[in-house]
C-alpha positions in Angstrom: -42.7 -6.1 -16.6 -45.4 -4.1 -18.3 -45.3 -0.5 -19.2 -48.0 1.9 -17.4 -49.2 4.8 -19.2 -46.9 7.8 -18.7 -48.3 11.0 -17.3 -46.7 14.5 -18.2 -43.5 15.2 -16.7 -43.4 11.9 -14.9 -40.5 10.2 -16.5 -40.4 6.4 -17.1 -42.9 4.6 -14.9 -43.7 0.7 -15.1 -46.0 -1.5 -13.4 -44.4 -5.1 -12.7 -46.0 -8.3 -13.0 -46.4 -8.8 -9.3 -48.4 -5.3 -9.2 -45.7 -3.2 -7.9 -44.8 0.1 -9.7 -41.4 1.3 -10.5 -39.8 4.2 -12.0 -36.4 4.9 -13.6 -34.6 8.4 -13.4 -31.4 9.5 -14.9 -29.5 11.2 -12.0 -26.3 12.0 -14.1 -24.2 10.0 -16.6 -22.8 8.0 -13.9 -25.9 6.3 -12.5 -29.7 5.7 -12.8 -32.0 5.8 -9.9 -34.9 3.1 -9.7 -37.9 3.8 -7.3 -40.4 1.2 -6.1 -43.9 1.5 -4.7 -47.3 0.0 -4.0 -49.1 2.6 -6.2 -48.4 4.7 -9.3 -49.0 7.9 -7.4 -46.5 7.0 -4.8 -43.7 6.5 -7.3 -44.8 9.4 -9.3 -44.3 11.8 -6.4 -41.0 10.5 -5.4 -39.8 10.6 -9.2 -41.0 14.4 -9.2 -38.9 15.0 -6.0 -35.9 13.3 -7.5 -36.3 15.4 -10.9 -36.5 18.6 -8.9 -33.2 17.4 -6.9 -31.4 17.1 -10.0 -32.5 20.3 -11.5 -31.6 22.1 -8.5 -28.2 20.5 -8.1 -28.7 18.4 -5.0 -27.3 14.8 -4.9 -29.6 11.9 -5.6 -28.7 9.0 -3.3 -28.8 5.5 -4.6 -30.0 3.8 -1.5 -29.4 0.2 -2.8 -25.9 0.5 -3.3 -23.5 -1.3 -1.0 -20.2 -0.2 0.3 -18.5 -3.3 -1.2 -20.1 -2.5 -4.7 -19.0 1.2 -4.5 -15.4 0.5 -3.2 -14.9 -2.1 -6.1 -16.2 0.4 -8.6 -14.0 3.1 -7.2 -10.8 0.8 -7.2 -11.5 -0.3 -10.8 -12.1 3.4 -12.0 -9.9 5.6 -9.9 -7.4 3.8 -7.5 -6.5 0.4 -9.2 -2.9 1.2 -9.1 -2.6 2.9 -5.7 -4.5 0.6 -3.3 -3.3 -2.7 -2.3 -5.7 -5.8 -2.1 -5.0 -6.1 1.7 -6.6 -3.0 2.4 -10.0 -4.4 1.1 -9.6 -7.4 3.3 -9.5 -5.3 6.5 -12.6 -3.1 5.3 -15.0 -5.2 3.6 -15.9 -8.1 6.1 -17.0 -5.3 8.5 -18.6 -2.6 6.3 -19.1 -4.3 2.9 -22.7 -5.2 3.4 -23.6 -1.8 4.8 -25.6 0.5 2.2 -23.4 3.3 1.0 -26.2 5.7 1.7 -26.6 4.6 5.3 -22.9 4.4 6.1 -22.2 6.8 9.4 -19.2 7.8 11.2 -20.0 5.1 14.0 -19.8 2.3 11.4 -16.1 3.5 10.6 -15.3 4.3 14.2 -16.3 0.6 15.1 -14.0 -0.6 12.4 -11.1 1.3 13.5 -11.9 0.2 17.3 -12.2 -3.4 16.1 -8.8 -3.3 14.4 -7.1 -1.7 17.4 -8.6 -4.3 19.9 -7.7 -7.3 17.4 -4.1 -6.1 17.9 -3.0 -7.6 14.4 -2.5 -4.3 12.8 0.0 -1.5 13.8 -1.4 1.9 14.3 0.4 3.0 11.0 -1.5 0.3 9.0 -4.9 1.3 10.6 -4.1 4.9 9.7 -3.5 3.8 6.1 -6.7 1.7 5.9 -8.5 4.7 7.3 -7.0 7.2 4.7 -7.9 4.9 1.8 -11.5 4.7 2.9 -11.6 8.4 3.4 -10.3 8.9 -0.2 -12.7 6.5 -1.4 -15.7 8.4 0.2 -14.4 11.8 -0.9 -14.7 10.7 -4.4 -18.2 9.3 -3.5 -19.1 13.0 -2.3 -17.7 14.4 -5.6 -19.7 11.9 -7.6 -22.7 13.1 -5.5 -23.6 9.6 -4.3 -23.4 10.4 -0.7 -24.1 13.7 1.3 -20.9 13.5 3.4 -17.8 11.8 4.1 -18.3 9.4 7.1 -14.6 8.4 7.3 -13.8 12.2 7.8 -15.4 12.4 11.2 -13.5 9.5 12.7 -10.2 9.5 14.7 -7.5 6.8 14.4 -4.9 5.6 16.8 -1.8 7.7 17.5 1.3 6.3 15.8 4.2 6.2 18.5 7.7 6.5 17.0 9.4 3.0 17.5 13.0 3.1 18.3 15.0 2.6 15.1 17.9 -0.2 15.5 20.7 1.1 13.4 23.7 -1.1 12.7 27.1 0.4 12.9 29.3 0.2 9.9 31.4 -2.6 11.7 28.2 -4.5 12.3 26.8 -4.1 8.8 30.1 -5.6 7.5 29.9 -8.5 10.0 26.4 -9.3 8.8 27.4 -9.5 5.1 30.4 -11.6 6.1 28.2 -14.0 8.1 25.9 -14.1 5.0 28.6 -15.0 2.4 27.7 -18.2 0.5 24.0 -18.0 1.8 21.5 -18.6 -0.9 19.9 -15.1 0.0 23.2 -13.4 0.4 22.4 -11.0 -2.3 19.1 -10.2 -0.6 20.7 -9.1 2.3 23.1 -6.9 0.4 20.3 -5.4 -1.5 18.2 -4.6 1.5 21.1 -3.1 3.4 22.8 -1.2 0.7 19.6 0.2 -0.9 16.9 0.2 1.8 14.6 -1.9 0.0 11.4 -3.2 2.0 11.3 -6.9 2.2 8.2 -7.1 -0.2 10.0 -4.9 -2.6 13.1 -6.9 -2.7 11.0 -10.2 -3.2 9.0 -8.5 -5.8 12.1 -7.7 -8.0 12.2 -9.3 -11.6 15.3 -9.9 -13.6 14.1 -7.2 -16.1 14.4 -4.6 -13.1 18.0 -5.1 -13.1 20.8 -3.8 -15.2 24.1 -5.0 -13.9 26.0 -3.5 -16.6 24.8 -0.1 -15.9 24.7 -0.8 -12.3 20.8 0.2 -11.6 17.9 -1.5 -10.1 14.1 -0.4 -10.6 11.7 -0.8 -7.9 8.1 -1.2 -9.5 6.1 -3.8 -7.6 6.3 -5.8 -4.2 5.4 -9.2 -3.0 2.5 -9.3 -0.5 1.1 -12.0 1.5 -2.9 -12.0 1.6 -4.7 -14.1 3.9 -6.8 -17.0 2.0 -5.2 -16.0 -1.1 -1.4 -16.5 -0.9 1.3 -14.5 -1.8 0.9 -12.0 -4.9 2.8 -9.3 -6.8 1.3 -6.0 -6.3 1.9 -2.4 -7.3 4.1 -0.4 -5.1 2.1 1.9 -2.6 2.9 5.2 -4.0 4.4 6.9 -7.0 7.4 7.8 -4.9 7.9 4.1 -4.1 8.5 3.5 -7.8 12.2 4.5 -8.1 15.4 3.6 -10.0 18.5 3.3 -7.8 22.1 3.1 -8.5 23.7 0.0 -6.9 27.2 -0.2 -5.0 29.8 -2.4 -6.7 29.3 -4.9 -3.7 25.7 -5.3 -4.4 26.3 -5.9 -8.1 28.8 -8.6 -7.5 26.5 -10.2 -5.0 23.8 -10.4 -7.7 26.1 -11.8 -10.2 26.9 -14.6 -7.7 23.3 -14.9 -7.0 22.4 -15.5 -10.7 25.0 -18.3 -10.9 23.6 -19.9 -7.9 20.1 -19.6 -9.1 21.0 -21.1 -12.4 22.1 -24.4 -10.5 18.9 -24.4 -8.4 16.8 -24.2 -11.7 18.8 -27.2 -13.1 18.2 -28.9 -9.9 14.3 -28.3 -9.9 14.1 -29.4 -13.5 10.4 -29.4 -14.6 9.2 -28.3 -11.1 10.8 -25.0 -11.7 8.1 -22.2 -12.2 9.6 -19.4 -14.3 8.3 -16.0 -12.9 11.4 -14.1 -13.9 11.9 -13.2 -10.1 15.4 -12.2 -8.7 14.8 -13.7 -5.3 12.3 -16.7 -5.7 11.7 -19.7 -3.5 13.8 -22.8 -4.5 11.1 -23.9 -7.1 11.1 -20.3 -8.8 7.7 -19.3 -7.2 7.3 -15.9 -4.9 9.2 -16.5 -1.9 7.4 -16.6 1.5 8.1 -13.6 3.5 8.0 -15.1 6.9 10.5 -17.9 5.8 12.8 -15.2 4.6 12.5 -13.5 8.0 13.3 -16.7 9.8 16.4 -17.2 7.8 17.4 -13.6 8.7 17.2 -14.3 12.2 19.4 -17.3 12.0 21.8 -15.0 10.0 21.9 -12.7 13.0 22.9 -15.2 15.5 25.7 -16.4 13.2 26.9 -12.8 13.0 26.6 -12.5 16.7 24.2 -9.4 16.2 21.1 -8.6 18.4 17.6 -9.5 17.3 16.1 -7.3 14.8 13.3 -7.2 12.1 14.1 -7.7 8.5 12.9 -4.2 8.0 15.5 -2.7 10.2 18.0 -3.3 7.6 16.2 -0.6 5.7 16.6 1.7 8.8 20.3 0.6 8.9 20.7 1.8 5.2 19.3 5.1 5.9 21.3 5.8 9.1 24.6 4.6 7.4 23.9 7.1 4.6 23.1 9.8 6.8 26.1 9.5 9.2 28.2 9.5 5.9 26.9 13.0 5.3 24.7 11.8 2.2 22.2 14.6 1.4 18.9 13.8 3.2 17.0 14.3 0.0 19.1 11.7 -1.5 18.2 9.3 1.4 14.7 10.1 0.9 14.7 9.2 -2.9 16.6 6.1 -2.1 14.0 4.9 0.6 10.9 6.1 -1.6 9.7 8.4 1.3 7.0 10.8 0.2 8.3 13.8 2.4 11.7 14.9 3.5 10.2 15.3 7.1 9.2 11.6 7.2 13.0 10.8 6.7 14.4 13.1 9.0 11.6 12.4 11.8 12.3 8.6 11.5 16.2 9.0 11.6 16.5 12.0 14.1 18.7 9.7 16.1 21.5 10.4 13.5 21.0 14.2 14.1 23.6 14.5 17.0 26.4 13.1 15.0 25.6 15.4 12.0 25.5 18.2 14.2 28.9 17.5 15.6 30.3 17.3 12.1 28.5 20.5 11.1 30.1 22.2 14.2 33.6 21.0 13.1 32.9 22.2 9.5 31.8 25.5 10.7 34.9 25.8 13.0 37.3 25.2 10.1 35.5 27.8 8.0 35.4 30.6 10.7 39.0 29.9 12.2 41.8 32.3 11.2 44.8 30.3 9.9 
């Protein structure tokens, strides 16, 4: 590349070996804009326009930057600990090659429609995917890399409230009785008594437990990513990272679990992979979520309980706490919810029982003795 003679106020202009002309312009500390053309006059005119836009505060768009390149930059510089890898696998195949400057609401709407038609993602997951993309594009607007946020003009599927399956106290005790002696007995206790998501429970490390004090810290989660296997990732939100106080029944189950795990470790010998996990596979590696769910379904049959998802243990935890008049804000903190309204809307089926109890308490207060 050879440098051409620079004219007054033109900035940096070069003529390439192939005869084409190019100009480079600083458009802020964050990026540099390159212009290509057949003649010096062409790139000089475009450079002048860019310099005028910069001087007047108008954004200068990098038309060569792809959505994938931008999202990776945004992830590394802004949202590395807030966005899960799985989200990129939903977005990049459809939008990754699109130029960021050319991204339109139609592109984003097509992505959302495609995910709805495929039927593999829940409406809530699609909403989360959309919210991540919208947040990334909001930053692109603030960095003056795009004129507008294409995701902000797109609608997502409505989330219908799924009926929550709640175990009664008697059913919860029956479940734990049926799990006695199972290698995952402590896992079921943790999920039921503390409301951990399956991924959060499988992501627990021994350093997250303090059995003497009786506390458990949630810091990460196990997530199965297509074509990449199971990985440990940061929890979704700041609220999800929480420290919980364990009931004695859970502490006891975890002590027994550690003794059982020590025997498994001896049996595995050199095949054991030490990842410091509380609930690993029988070789010490990250446990497979679907396999854990399969074992859970067998447990339900042994306990003579109706079919349910592993996630319903989390719902059972919240319901059992609320019917015992535990403050809803404490329940919110236990589950790691971001808002009290989410907790109360999800477990609105418990409200009638609480209202009857509130009425009885008010009666006792107002009745003259």
